[in-house]
Every structure is written in C-alpha cells, then in structure tokens.
MOPAC internal coordinates of N, CA, C and O (Angstrom, degrees):
PM7 1SCF
backbone

  N    0.0000 0     0.00 0     0.00 0    0    0    0
  C    1.4933 1     0.00 0     0.00 0    1    0    0
  C    1.5566 1   110.93 1     0.00 0    2    1    0
  O    1.2310 1   121.23 1   140.22 1    3    2    1
  N    1.3159 1   115.26 1   -39.78 1    3    2    1
  C    1.4442 1   119.89 1  -178.03 1    5    3    2
  C    1.5836 1   110.22 1   -62.13 1    6    5    3
  O    1.2310 1   121.49 1   133.57 1    7    6    5
  N    1.3591 1   114.75 1   -46.43 1    7    6    5
  C    1.4265 1   116.26 1  -179.33 1    9    7    6
  C    1.5968 1   110.52 1   -74.23 1   10    9    7
  O    1.2310 1   121.61 1   136.19 1   11   10    9
  N    1.2463 1   114.53 1   -43.81 1   11   10    9
  C    1.5165 1   118.49 1  -176.09 1   13   11   10
  C    1.5322 1   110.53 1   -55.59 1   14   13   11
  O    1.2310 1   119.64 1   139.16 1   15   14   13
  N    1.2916 1   118.28 1   -40.84 1   15   14   13
  C    1.4461 1   120.15 1  -176.83 1   17   15   14
  C    1.5224 1   112.98 1  -107.44 1   18   17   15
  O    1.2310 1   119.22 1  -167.48 1   19   18   17
  N    1.3226 1   119.10 1    12.52 1   19   18   17
  C    1.4443 1   121.78 1   177.56 1   21   19   18
  C    1.5410 1   113.11 1    53.94 1   22   21   19
  O    1.2310 1   119.95 1  -130.45 1   23   22   21
  N    1.3022 1   117.70 1    49.55 1   23   22   21
  C    1.4473 1   125.84 1  -179.07 1   25   23   22
  C    1.5293 1   110.51 1   -86.21 1   26   25   23
  O    1.2310 1   121.91 1   -45.59 1   27   26   25
  N    1.3671 1   113.94 1   134.41 1   27   26   25
  C    1.3837 1   119.33 1   175.11 1   29   27   26
  C    1.5464 1   109.35 1  -101.85 1   30   29   27
  O    1.2310 1   121.03 1   -78.69 1   31   30   29
  N    1.3021 1   115.64 1   101.31 1   31   30   29
  C    1.5110 1   120.19 1  -173.76 1   33   31   30
  C    1.5376 1   112.36 1   -63.60 1   34   33   31
  O    1.2310 1   120.07 1   143.41 1   35   34   33
  N    1.3066 1   117.47 1   -36.59 1   35   34   33
  C    1.4579 1   118.19 1   179.49 1   37   35   34
  C    1.5199 1   109.72 1   -65.20 1   38   37   35
  O    1.2310 1   121.46 1   135.04 1   39   38   37
  N    1.2888 1   114.82 1   -44.96 1   39   38   37
  C    1.4599 1   117.18 1   178.19 1   41   39   38
  C    1.5163 1   113.89 1   -64.72 1   42   41   39
  O    1.2310 1   120.52 1   142.97 1   43   42   41
  N    1.3904 1   116.61 1   -37.03 1   43   42   41
  C    1.4579 1   121.55 1   176.26 1   45   43   42
  C    1.5836 1   108.61 1   -59.61 1   46   45   43
  O    1.2310 1   120.40 1   137.23 1   47   46   45
  N    1.2893 1   116.83 1   -42.77 1   47   46   45
  C    1.4817 1   119.98 1  -178.57 1   49   47   46
  C    1.5027 1   113.82 1   -61.20 1   50   49   47
  O    1.2310 1   120.16 1   155.97 1   51   50   49
  N    1.3453 1   117.31 1   -24.03 1   51   50   49
  C    1.5221 1   121.48 1  -174.61 1   53   51   50
  C    1.4540 1   111.98 1   -99.08 1   54   53   51
  O    1.2310 1   118.00 1   178.08 1   55   54   53
  N    1.3595 1   121.41 1    -1.92 1   55   54   53
  C    1.4273 1   119.98 1  -176.80 1   57   55   54
  C    1.5081 1   115.16 1   -65.82 1   58   57   55
  O    1.2310 1   119.60 1   -37.05 1   59   58   57
  N    1.2850 1   118.37 1   142.95 1   59   58   57
  C    1.4128 1   121.63 1  -175.39 1   61   59   58
  C    1.4675 1   117.77 1  -110.73 1   62   61   59
  O    1.2310 1   118.71 1   163.47 1   63   62   61
  N    1.3552 1   120.06 1   -16.53 1   63   62   61
  C    1.3973 1   125.16 1  -175.29 1   65   63   62
  C    1.5152 1   107.49 1  -127.77 1   66   65   63
  O    1.2310 1   121.67 1   -22.00 1   67   66   65
  N    1.3734 1   114.41 1   158.00 1   67   66   65
  C    1.4918 1   119.71 1   170.83 1   69   67   66
  C    1.4958 1   113.00 1   -66.06 1   70   69   67
  O    1.2310 1   119.80 1   148.47 1   71   70   69
  N    1.2828 1   117.99 1   -31.53 1   71   70   69
  C    1.4885 1   119.94 1   174.38 1   73   71   70
  C    1.4497 1   112.41 1   -64.89 1   74   73   71
  O    1.2310 1   119.92 1   138.19 1   75   74   73
  N    1.3146 1   117.76 1   -41.81 1   75   74   73
  C    1.4539 1   118.59 1   177.77 1   77   75   74
  C    1.5306 1   111.97 1   -66.33 1   78   77   75
  O    1.2310 1   121.92 1   143.26 1   79   78   77
  N    1.3481 1   113.93 1   -36.74 1   79   78   77
  C    1.4936 1   117.10 1   175.29 1   81   79   78
  C    1.5160 1   110.25 1   -60.09 1   82   81   79
  O    1.2310 1   120.01 1   133.73 1   83   82   81
  N    1.3649 1   117.59 1   -46.27 1   83   82   81
  C    1.4105 1   120.84 1  -177.67 1   85   83   82
  C    1.5521 1   112.41 1   -65.84 1   86   85   83
  O    1.2310 1   120.81 1   146.90 1   87   86   85
  N    1.3329 1   116.06 1   -33.10 1   87   86   85
  C    1.3825 1   118.66 1   178.16 1   89   87   86
  C    1.6238 1   112.17 1   -70.48 1   90   89   87
  O    1.2310 1   121.47 1   142.62 1   91   90   89
  N    1.3135 1   114.79 1   -37.38 1   91   90   89
  C    1.4570 1   122.43 1  -174.67 1   93   91   90
  C    1.5692 1   112.18 1   -91.00 1   94   93   91
  O    1.2310 1   120.76 1   159.88 1   95   94   93
  N    1.2697 1   116.14 1   -20.12 1   95   94   93
  C    1.5171 1   117.95 1  -177.17 1   97   95   94
  C    1.5257 1   113.66 1  -122.97 1   98   97   95
  O    1.2310 1   122.48 1   117.85 1   99   98   97
  N    1.3375 1   112.85 1   -62.15 1   99   98   97
  C    1.4726 1   118.68 1  -174.10 1  101   99   98
  C    1.5543 1   111.36 1   -57.57 1  102  101   99
  O    1.2310 1   119.38 1   135.29 1  103  102  101
  N    1.2613 1   118.78 1   -44.71 1  103  102  101
  C    1.4659 1   121.85 1  -177.03 1  105  103  102
  C    1.5030 1   111.28 1   -67.94 1  106  105  103
  O    1.2310 1   121.22 1   148.23 1  107  106  105
  N    1.3274 1   115.26 1   -31.77 1  107  106  105
  C    1.4484 1   118.05 1   179.06 1  109  107  106
  C    1.5511 1   111.85 1   -74.94 1  110  109  107
  O    1.2310 1   119.27 1   148.25 1  111  110  109
  N    1.2130 1   119.00 1   -31.75 1  111  110  109
  C    1.4754 1   118.91 1  -179.82 1  113  111  110
  C    1.5255 1   113.69 1   -91.58 1  114  113  111
  O    1.2310 1   121.40 1   169.37 1  115  114  113
  N    1.3446 1   114.92 1   -10.63 1  115  114  113
  C    1.4500 1   121.11 1   171.86 1  117  115  114
  C    1.4759 1   108.30 1  -125.78 1  118  117  115
  O    1.2310 1   120.25 1  -102.84 1  119  118  117
  N    1.3649 1   117.13 1    77.16 1  119  118  117
  C    1.4485 1   121.40 1  -173.49 1  121  119  118
  C    1.5125 1   119.22 1   -62.82 1  122  121  119
  O    1.2310 1   121.82 1   171.24 1  123  122  121
  N    1.3824 1   114.12 1    -8.76 1  123  122  121
  C    1.4732 1   113.85 1   178.52 1  125  123  122
  C    1.5313 1   113.42 1   -70.72 1  126  125  123
  O    1.2310 1   120.34 1   167.88 1  127  126  125
  N    1.3774 1   116.95 1   -12.12 1  127  126  125
  C    1.4274 1   120.43 1   175.06 1  129  127  126
  C    1.5647 1   107.72 1   -97.32 1  130  129  127
  O    1.2310 1   122.71 1   -41.06 1  131  130  129
  N    1.3492 1   112.42 1   138.94 1  131  130  129
  C    1.4633 1   116.45 1  -179.29 1  133  131  130
  C    1.5251 1   107.22 1   -85.92 1  134  133  131
  O    1.2310 1   118.38 1   152.88 1  135  134  133
  N    1.3506 1   120.70 1   -27.12 1  135  134  133
  C    1.3898 1   119.69 1  -174.53 1  137  135  134
  C    1.5348 1   108.03 1  -160.40 1  138  137  135
  O    1.2310 1   120.10 1    -9.99 1  139  138  137
  N    1.2769 1   117.42 1   170.01 1  139  138  137
  C    1.4818 1   121.41 1  -179.46 1  141  139  138
  C    1.5481 1   112.11 1   -62.35 1  142  141  139
  O    1.2310 1   120.34 1   145.93 1  143  142  141
  N    1.3077 1   116.96 1   -34.07 1  143  142  141
  C    1.4721 1   118.04 1   179.37 1  145  143  142
  C    1.5310 1   111.99 1   -65.32 1  146  145  143
  O    1.2310 1   121.12 1   142.16 1  147  146  145
  N    1.3443 1   115.46 1   -37.84 1  147  146  145
  C    1.4595 1   116.91 1   177.98 1  149  147  146
  C    1.5278 1   109.61 1   -68.30 1  150  149  147
  O    1.2310 1   120.19 1   138.93 1  151  150  149
  N    1.3058 1   117.25 1   -41.07 1  151  150  149
  C    1.4843 1   121.52 1   176.23 1  153  151  150
  C    1.5455 1   111.20 1   -57.53 1  154  153  151
  O    1.2310 1   120.88 1   130.04 1  155  154  153
  N    1.2747 1   115.92 1   -49.96 1  155  154  153
  C    1.5190 1   121.29 1   175.95 1  157  155  154
  C    1.5350 1   111.20 1   -58.48 1  158  157  155
  O    1.2310 1   119.27 1   135.15 1  159  158  157
  N    1.3066 1   118.99 1   -44.85 1  159  158  157
  C    1.4486 1   120.78 1  -179.24 1  161  159  158
  C    1.5386 1   109.86 1   -63.03 1  162  161  159
  O    1.2310 1   118.46 1   134.16 1  163  162  161
  N    1.2770 1   120.54 1   -45.84 1  163  162  161
  C    1.4102 1   124.41 1  -177.84 1  165  163  162
  C    1.5415 1   112.15 1   -71.77 1  166  165  163
  O    1.2310 1   119.29 1   155.65 1  167  166  165
  N    1.3073 1   118.97 1   -24.35 1  167  166  165
  C    1.4784 1   118.79 1   179.60 1  169  167  166
  C    1.5360 1   109.52 1   -92.80 1  170  169  167
  O    1.2310 1   119.32 1   175.59 1  171  170  169
  N    1.2741 1   118.90 1    -4.41 1  171  170  169
  C    1.4968 1   124.14 1  -175.97 1  173  171  170
  C    1.5234 1   111.35 1   -74.96 1  174  173  171
  O    1.2310 1   119.56 1   -33.53 1  175  174  173
  N    1.2550 1   118.44 1   146.47 1  175  174  173
  C    1.4874 1   123.37 1   175.70 1  177  175  174
  C    1.5459 1   109.04 1   -93.83 1  178  177  175
  O    1.2310 1   119.80 1   179.71 1  179  178  177
  N    1.2782 1   117.99 1    -0.29 1  179  178  177
  C    1.4764 1   118.26 1  -175.35 1  181  179  178
  C    1.4408 1   117.93 1   -50.68 1  182  181  179
  O    1.2310 1   120.19 1   139.69 1  183  182  181
  N    1.3449 1   117.25 1   -40.31 1  183  182  181
  C    1.5075 1   119.83 1  -177.95 1  185  183  182
  C    1.5867 1   110.46 1   -79.09 1  186  185  183
  O    1.2310 1   119.16 1   169.05 1  187  186  185
  N    1.3269 1   119.21 1   -10.95 1  187  186  185
  C    1.4341 1   120.28 1  -175.34 1  189  187  186
  C    1.4996 1   113.56 1  -114.58 1  190  189  187
  O    1.2310 1   119.33 1   165.79 1  191  190  189
  N    1.2631 1   118.88 1   -14.21 1  191  190  189
  C    1.4451 1   119.95 1  -175.96 1  193  191  190
  C    1.5358 1   113.63 1   -59.22 1  194  193  191
  O    1.2310 1   122.53 1   147.35 1  195  194  193
  N    1.3384 1   112.76 1   -32.65 1  195  194  193
  C    1.4983 1   115.57 1  -179.85 1  197  195  194
  C    1.5111 1   108.63 1   -65.35 1  198  197  195
  O    1.2310 1   116.83 1   157.94 1  199  198  197
  N    1.3218 1   123.64 1   -22.06 1  199  198  197
  C    1.4514 1   125.54 1  -175.23 1  201  199  198
  C    1.5433 1   111.34 1   -90.48 1  202  201  199
  O    1.2310 1   119.11 1   178.40 1  203  202  201
  N    1.2204 1   119.31 1    -1.60 1  203  202  201
  C    1.5068 1   121.16 1  -178.38 1  205  203  202
  C    1.5504 1   104.08 1   -64.30 1  206  205  203
  O    1.2310 1   121.50 1   -60.20 1  207  206  205
  N    1.3676 1   114.73 1   119.80 1  207  206  205
  C    1.4371 1   117.40 1  -177.03 1  209  207  206
  C    1.5145 1   111.68 1  -121.04 1  210  209  207
  O    1.2310 1   119.08 1  -164.63 1  211  210  209
  N    1.3099 1   119.36 1    15.37 1  211  210  209
  C    1.4663 1   123.46 1   174.81 1  213  211  210
  C    1.5432 1   107.07 1  -124.04 1  214  213  211
  O    1.2310 1   121.40 1   -25.73 1  215  214  213
  N    1.3151 1   114.93 1   154.27 1  215  214  213
  C    1.4424 1   116.55 1   177.68 1  217  215  214
  C    1.5618 1   115.95 1   -57.07 1  218  217  215
  O    1.2310 1   121.88 1   -52.87 1  219  218  217
  N    1.3033 1   114.01 1   127.13 1  219  218  217
  C    1.4939 1   116.74 1  -169.87 1  221  219  218
  C    1.6008 1   105.37 1  -139.04 1  222  221  219
  O    1.2310 1   122.56 1   -43.92 1  223  222  221
  N    1.3586 1   112.69 1   136.08 1  223  222  221
  C    1.4503 1   119.96 1   173.84 1  225  223  222
  C    1.4806 1   106.94 1  -106.40 1  226  225  223
  O    1.2310 1   122.07 1   -56.18 1  227  226  225
  N    1.3769 1   113.63 1   123.82 1  227  226  225
  C    1.4919 1   120.24 1   171.96 1  229  227  226
  C    1.5353 1   106.85 1  -104.20 1  230  229  227
  O    1.2310 1   121.29 1   -66.56 1  231  230  229
  N    1.2926 1   115.13 1   113.44 1  231  230  229
  C    1.4901 1   117.86 1  -179.43 1  233  231  230
  C    1.5962 1   108.94 1  -116.73 1  234  233  231
  O    1.2310 1   122.09 1   -59.90 1  235  234  233
  N    1.2589 1   113.61 1   120.10 1  235  234  233
  C    1.5579 1   117.90 1  -176.03 1  237  235  234
  C    1.4765 1   111.67 1  -141.55 1  238  237  235
  O    1.2310 1   121.36 1   -40.02 1  239  238  237
  N    1.2848 1   115.00 1   139.98 1  239  238  237
  C    1.4910 1   122.01 1   179.43 1  241  239  238
  C    1.5350 1   108.90 1   -96.46 1  242  241  239
  O    1.2310 1   121.31 1   -44.87 1  243  242  241
  N    1.3303 1   115.09 1   135.13 1  243  242  241
  C    1.4823 1   120.60 1   177.71 1  245  243  242
  C    1.4419 1   114.21 1   -72.29 1  246  245  243
  O    1.2310 1   120.36 1   172.61 1  247  246  245
  N    1.3413 1   116.92 1    -7.39 1  247  246  245
  C    1.4910 1   116.68 1   175.35 1  249  247  246
  C    1.5230 1   112.14 1  -109.27 1  250  249  247
  O    1.2310 1   120.10 1  -163.28 1  251  250  249
  N    1.3084 1   117.41 1    16.72 1  251  250  249
  C    1.5143 1   120.78 1   178.59 1  253  251  250
  C    1.5068 1   110.16 1   -59.76 1  254  253  251
  O    1.2310 1   121.02 1   -61.01 1  255  254  253
  N    1.3543 1   115.65 1   118.99 1  255  254  253
  C    1.4481 1   118.18 1  -179.03 1  257  255  254
  C    1.5006 1   115.99 1   -82.07 1  258  257  255
  O    1.2310 1   119.62 1   172.21 1  259  258  257
  N    1.3137 1   118.33 1    -7.79 1  259  258  257
  C    1.3851 1   127.77 1  -177.32 1  261  259  258
  C    1.5654 1   112.88 1   -96.95 1  262  261  259
  O    1.2310 1   123.00 1   126.54 1  263  262  261
  N    1.3197 1   111.86 1   -53.46 1  263  262  261
  C    1.4756 1   121.13 1   176.76 1  265  263  262
  C    1.5585 1   110.62 1  -114.90 1  266  265  263
  O    1.2310 1   119.50 1   -85.22 1  267  266  265
  N    1.2906 1   118.56 1    94.78 1  267  266  265
  C    1.4370 1   117.00 1  -179.38 1  269  267  266
  C    1.5056 1   114.74 1   -58.93 1  270  269  267
  O    1.2310 1   121.99 1   -30.93 1  271  270  269
  N    1.3198 1   113.80 1   149.07 1  271  270  269
  C    1.5422 1   116.49 1  -174.62 1  273  271  270
  C    1.5176 1   110.84 1   -61.67 1  274  273  271
  O    1.2310 1   117.64 1   157.27 1  275  274  273
  N    1.3344 1   122.09 1   -22.73 1  275  274  273
  C    1.3908 1   119.99 1   179.56 1  277  275  274
  C    1.5701 1   113.76 1   -75.56 1  278  277  275
  O    1.2310 1   121.65 1   178.93 1  279  278  277
  N    1.3432 1   114.46 1    -1.07 1  279  278  277
  C    1.4117 1   119.93 1   170.54 1  281  279  278
  C    1.5196 1   114.67 1   -87.23 1  282  281  279
  O    1.2310 1   122.51 1   170.71 1  283  282  281
  N    1.2645 1   112.80 1    -9.29 1  283  282  281
  C    1.5051 1   120.46 1   178.45 1  285  283  282
  C    1.4892 1   108.95 1   -86.93 1  286  285  283
  O    1.2310 1   119.04 1   -54.69 1  287  286  285
  N    1.2855 1   119.44 1   125.31 1  287  286  285
  C    1.5148 1   122.55 1  -179.99 1  289  287  286
  C    1.5424 1   108.11 1   -78.09 1  290  289  287
  O    1.2310 1   120.21 1  -109.55 1  291  290  289
  N    1.3743 1   117.21 1    70.45 1  291  290  289
  C    1.4751 1   119.84 1  -170.42 1  293  291  290
  C    1.5121 1   108.64 1   -63.20 1  294  293  291
  O    1.2310 1   117.79 1   133.06 1  295  294  293
  N    1.3004 1   121.81 1   -46.94 1  295  294  293
  C    1.4748 1   122.79 1  -177.66 1  297  295  294
  C    1.4746 1   112.58 1   -60.02 1  298  297  295
  O    1.2310 1   119.93 1   139.35 1  299  298  297
  N    1.3045 1   117.73 1   -40.65 1  299  298  297
  C    1.4958 1   120.98 1   176.50 1  301  299  298
  C    1.4900 1   112.42 1   -69.76 1  302  301  299
  O    1.2310 1   119.30 1   145.00 1  303  302  301
  N    1.3179 1   118.93 1   -35.00 1  303  302  301
  C    1.4859 1   122.46 1   177.17 1  305  303  302
  C    1.5333 1   106.49 1   -66.59 1  306  305  303
  O    1.2310 1   119.85 1   132.28 1  307  306  305
  N    1.3004 1   117.88 1   -47.72 1  307  306  305
  C    1.4758 1   121.29 1  -176.16 1  309  307  306
  C    1.5667 1   111.45 1   -66.95 1  310  309  307
  O    1.2310 1   120.12 1   155.26 1  311  310  309
  N    1.3073 1   117.38 1   -24.74 1  311  310  309
  C    1.4590 1   119.87 1   176.73 1  313  311  310
  C    1.4413 1   113.02 1   -78.64 1  314  313  311
  O    1.2310 1   119.53 1   165.28 1  315  314  313
  N    1.2735 1   118.50 1   -14.72 1  315  314  313
  C    1.5240 1   122.36 1   177.68 1  317  315  314
  C    1.5210 1   110.08 1   -94.19 1  318  317  315
  O    1.2310 1   119.96 1   -61.68 1  319  318  317
  N    1.3968 1   117.68 1   118.32 1  319  318  317
  C    1.3654 1   123.68 1  -177.09 1  321  319  318
  C    1.6070 1   114.80 1   -63.20 1  322  321  319
  O    1.2310 1   122.77 1   164.10 1  323  322  321
  N    1.3500 1   112.30 1   -15.90 1  323  322  321
  C    1.4640 1   116.42 1  -177.96 1  325  323  322
  C    1.5097 1   111.88 1   -91.32 1  326  325  323
  O    1.2310 1   119.57 1   178.57 1  327  326  325
  N    1.3283 1   118.43 1    -1.43 1  327  326  325
  C    1.4082 1   122.29 1  -177.15 1  329  327  326
  C    1.5208 1   111.63 1  -112.12 1  330  329  327
  O    1.2310 1   118.98 1   -49.44 1  331  330  329
  N    1.3387 1   119.54 1   130.56 1  331  330  329
  C    1.4365 1   122.43 1   166.45 1  333  331  330
  C    1.5019 1   106.68 1  -103.22 1  334  333  331
  O    1.2310 1   119.41 1   -55.52 1  335  334  333
  N    1.3475 1   118.72 1   124.48 1  335  334  333
  C    1.4572 1   124.16 1  -176.90 1  337  335  334
  C    1.5445 1   107.45 1  -108.00 1  338  337  335
  O    1.2310 1   121.63 1   -61.14 1  339  338  337
  N    1.3098 1   114.49 1   118.86 1  339  338  337
  C    1.4816 1   121.13 1   177.19 1  341  339  338
  C    1.5193 1   109.04 1  -119.82 1  342  341  339
  O    1.2310 1   121.43 1   -64.95 1  343  342  341
  N    1.3240 1   114.87 1   115.05 1  343  342  341
  C    1.4249 1   123.57 1   175.09 1  345  343  342
  C    1.5176 1   109.96 1  -107.72 1  346  345  343
  O    1.2310 1   120.25 1   -49.61 1  347  346  345
  N    1.3791 1   117.14 1   130.39 1  347  346  345
  C    1.3825 1   121.12 1  -176.70 1  349  347  346
  C    1.4979 1   106.95 1  -115.21 1  350  349  347
  O    1.2310 1   120.02 1   -25.07 1  351  350  349
  N    1.3327 1   117.56 1   154.93 1  351  350  349
  C    1.4269 1   122.79 1  -177.50 1  353  351  350
  C    1.5398 1   107.93 1   -74.29 1  354  353  351
  O    1.2310 1   121.39 1   141.85 1  355  354  353
  N    1.3823 1   114.94 1   -38.15 1  355  354  353
  C    1.4611 1   118.69 1  -175.68 1  357  355  354
  C    1.4541 1   108.83 1  -130.60 1  358  357  355
  O    1.2310 1   120.72 1   -28.35 1  359  358  357
  N    1.3755 1   116.22 1   151.65 1  359  358  357
  C    1.4411 1   121.31 1   177.52 1  361  359  358
  C    1.5279 1   112.02 1   164.41 1  362  361  359
  O    1.2310 1   121.98 1   162.73 1  363  362  361
  N    1.3742 1   113.82 1   -17.27 1  363  362  361
  C    1.4202 1   118.37 1  -177.91 1  365  363  362
  C    1.5299 1   112.69 1    62.96 1  366  365  363
  O    1.2310 1   118.82 1    33.42 1  367  366  365
  N    1.2875 1   119.86 1  -146.58 1  367  366  365
  C    1.4130 1   124.87 1   179.45 1  369  367  366
  C    1.5198 1   109.62 1  -100.51 1  370  369  367
  O    1.2310 1   120.70 1   -88.81 1  371  370  369
  N    1.3013 1   116.26 1    91.19 1  371  370  369
  C    1.4760 1   120.63 1   176.35 1  373  371  370
  C    1.5113 1   112.12 1    68.42 1  374  373  371
  O    1.2310 1   118.43 1  -152.85 1  375  374  373
  N    1.2946 1   120.60 1    27.15 1  375  374  373
  C    1.4494 1   123.21 1  -174.94 1  377  375  374
  C    1.5043 1   109.40 1   -96.63 1  378  377  375
  O    1.2310 1   120.18 1   107.07 1  379  378  377
  N    1.2553 1   117.26 1   -72.93 1  379  378  377
  C    1.4734 1   125.49 1   176.81 1  381  379  378
  C    1.5615 1   110.44 1    49.27 1  382  381  379
  O    1.2310 1   121.85 1  -122.56 1  383  382  381
  N    1.3126 1   114.06 1    57.44 1  383  382  381
  C    1.4414 1   121.21 1  -178.90 1  385  383  382
  C    1.5174 1   108.95 1   -75.61 1  386  385  383
  O    1.2310 1   122.27 1   -29.01 1  387  386  385
  N    1.3949 1   113.26 1   150.99 1  387  386  385
  C    1.4274 1   118.86 1   175.75 1  389  387  386
  C    1.5466 1   108.20 1  -139.37 1  390  389  387
  O    1.2310 1   122.15 1   -16.45 1  391  390  389
  N    1.4118 1   113.49 1   163.55 1  391  390  389
  C    1.4138 1   119.33 1   178.38 1  393  391  390
  C    1.5302 1   109.93 1    83.47 1  394  393  391
  O    1.2310 1   120.57 1   -18.62 1  395  394  393
  N    1.3242 1   116.52 1   161.38 1  395  394  393
  C    1.4063 1   121.26 1  -174.33 1  397  395  394
  C    1.5573 1   112.65 1   -66.00 1  398  397  395
  O    1.2310 1   119.33 1   148.68 1  399  398  397
  N    1.2989 1   118.89 1   -31.32 1  399  398  397
  C    1.4162 1   121.23 1  -178.61 1  401  399  398
  C    1.5917 1   110.65 1   -93.96 1  402  401  399
  O    1.2310 1   120.58 1   168.37 1  403  402  401
  N    1.2925 1   116.50 1   -11.63 1  403  402  401
  C    1.4821 1   120.44 1   178.13 1  405  403  402
  C    1.4933 1   109.28 1    69.93 1  406  405  403
  O    1.2310 1   118.74 1  -154.03 1  407  406  405
  N    1.3287 1   120.01 1    25.97 1  407  406  405
  C    1.5358 1   121.55 1  -176.27 1  409  407  406
  C    1.5223 1   107.13 1   -80.12 1  410  409  407
  O    1.2310 1   117.31 1   160.47 1  411  410  409
  N    1.2823 1   122.73 1   -19.53 1  411  410  409
  C    1.4622 1   122.90 1  -178.03 1  413  411  410
  C    1.5380 1   109.71 1  -117.06 1  414  413  411
  O    1.2310 1   122.40 1   -22.23 1  415  414  413
  N    1.2560 1   113.01 1   157.77 1  415  414  413
  C    1.4688 1   119.53 1   178.36 1  417  415  414
  C    1.5863 1   107.35 1  -118.88 1  418  417  415
  O    1.2310 1   121.39 1   -46.78 1  419  418  417
  N    1.3709 1   114.94 1   133.22 1  419  418  417
  C    1.4325 1   115.82 1  -175.09 1  421  419  418
  C    1.4933 1   116.06 1   -82.25 1  422  421  419
  O    1.2310 1   120.80 1   162.49 1  423  422  421
  N    1.3491 1   116.07 1   -17.51 1  423  422  421
  C    1.4347 1   117.57 1  -178.88 1  425  423  422
  C    1.5816 1   115.62 1   -54.62 1  426  425  423
  O    1.2310 1   122.70 1   147.12 1  427  426  425
  N    1.3715 1   112.44 1   -32.88 1  427  426  425
  C    1.3959 1   121.02 1   176.20 1  429  427  426
  C    1.5357 1   113.51 1   -56.15 1  430  429  427
  O    1.2310 1   120.79 1   137.93 1  431  430  429
  N    1.3372 1   116.10 1   -42.07 1  431  430  429
  C    1.4293 1   122.29 1   177.80 1  433  431  430
  C    1.5196 1   111.92 1   -69.04 1  434  433  431
  O    1.2310 1   118.44 1   136.65 1  435  434  433
  N    1.3105 1   120.57 1   -43.35 1  435  434  433
  C    1.4142 1   122.84 1   174.38 1  437  435  434
  C    1.4699 1   115.97 1   -59.45 1  438  437  435
  O    1.2310 1   121.18 1   138.61 1  439  438  437
  N    1.3701 1   115.35 1   -41.39 1  439  438  437
  C    1.4378 1   120.31 1  -179.25 1  441  439  438
  C    1.5087 1   110.36 1   -71.31 1  442  441  439
  O    1.2310 1   119.76 1   144.05 1  443  442  441
  N    1.3260 1   118.07 1   -35.95 1  443  442  441
  C    1.4590 1   121.27 1   178.11 1  445  443  442
  C    1.5037 1   109.59 1   -65.59 1  446  445  443
  O    1.2310 1   120.82 1   135.83 1  447  446  445
  N    1.2765 1   116.04 1   -44.17 1  447  446  445
  C    1.4861 1   120.91 1  -178.59 1  449  447  446
  C    1.5350 1   110.99 1   -64.19 1  450  449  447
  O    1.2310 1   120.96 1   142.57 1  451  450  449
  N    1.3775 1   115.76 1   -37.43 1  451  450  449
  C    1.4829 1   116.25 1   176.61 1  453  451  450
  C    1.5398 1   109.49 1   -68.71 1  454  453  451
  O    1.2310 1   119.19 1   134.08 1  455  454  453
  N    1.2819 1   119.15 1   -45.92 1  455  454  453
  C    1.4260 1   121.56 1  -179.14 1  457  455  454
  C    1.5577 1   112.62 1   -62.87 1  458  457  455
  O    1.2310 1   120.09 1   140.29 1  459  458  457
  N    1.3583 1   117.44 1   -39.71 1  459  458  457
  C    1.4332 1   118.28 1   173.37 1  461  459  458
  C    1.5561 1   114.27 1   -59.54 1  462  461  459
  O    1.2310 1   122.68 1   136.01 1  463  462  461
  N    1.3372 1   112.46 1   -43.99 1  463  462  461
  C    1.4698 1   116.39 1   178.96 1  465  463  462
  C    1.6009 1   109.26 1   -63.48 1  466  465  463
  O    1.2310 1   119.12 1   138.25 1  467  466  465
  N    1.2663 1   119.29 1   -41.75 1  467  466  465
  C    1.4466 1   118.57 1  -177.85 1  469  467  466
  C    1.5680 1   108.52 1   -65.80 1  470  469  467
  O    1.2310 1   120.70 1   136.35 1  471  470  469
  N    1.2767 1   116.26 1   -43.65 1  471  470  469
  C    1.4567 1   120.54 1  -177.34 1  473  471  470
  C    1.5667 1   113.48 1   -66.91 1  474  473  471
  O    1.2310 1   121.86 1   145.39 1  475  474  473
  N    1.3065 1   114.04 1   -34.61 1  475  474  473
  C    1.4955 1   120.56 1   174.98 1  477  475  474
  C    1.4746 1   109.43 1   -66.79 1  478  477  475
  O    1.2310 1   118.42 1   139.93 1  479  478  477
  N    1.2814 1   120.62 1   -40.07 1  479  478  477
  C    1.4544 1   122.90 1   176.24 1  481  479  478
  C    1.5101 1   113.93 1   -63.02 1  482  481  479
  O    1.2310 1   121.20 1   151.65 1  483  482  481
  N    1.3052 1   115.30 1   -28.35 1  483  482  481
  C    1.4240 1   119.09 1  -178.03 1  485  483  482
  C    1.5049 1   111.34 1   -86.82 1  486  485  483
  O    1.2310 1   119.66 1   161.56 1  487  486  485
  N    1.3308 1   118.24 1   -18.44 1  487  486  485
  C    1.4605 1   122.97 1  -177.82 1  489  487  486
  C    1.5495 1   114.42 1   -74.43 1  490  489  487
  O    1.2310 1   120.10 1   180.00 1  491  490  489

C-alpha cells in the first residue's frame, strides 16, 4: 500500500489535522479526488438535505473531533420539516457515554424513541 499509493509514512505520523490526513492519505488512495476540498464537497449532504422526504434525526456533538459541527448543514436541516436536528455540547465522535462508568451510550435511547414515534405515527 505504501508503494502503490506513494505514501510517506514519516509525514503521516506527523500530521496534526484531519484535513492534512485527507490530503496526504485519502486523496492518494482515492485518486478521483484532486484535493481534500473536492473530497469534502462530494461527500457532503448539503446539496441533498433539502430533498429529504422521510422523518430523519440528525444527531451531532459540538465537540466531535472527527467531523466538526461546522460541517453539519444545520440551517438547511432545520429548514426541512422532515428533519429533527439535535446538537449536543458533548458526545465526541459517536460516543455519547452515560452513567458513572460510561458503559452505556445514550444515543441508542434517543434514536429508539425517535423511531418509535415515527412508527407510531404511521400505524
């Protein structure tokens, strides 16, 4: 993989941001993208979120270290009546731990409640 994609392992070890990682790794293994900006644009839901026509829950943490909250099209989600947008202060990247020992995650309860509500409305 290192040779095939011309990866610089020493440089990869020193990267400090996800954008740097995407420029040095993701773009090299996915050559259809010219740069990280193109990769982000094509991976974005921004152009399609207005077309969501089924009940959808968007749950995102403002302290997510992988996908910053400014990547979430909050205004567009809130403008769509089919989307409930929930932003939390804490939760990291899909962690949402609960309890003193952090053995459980609360997002499963929120998602289950949302799905139950949607299904009950359809019944």
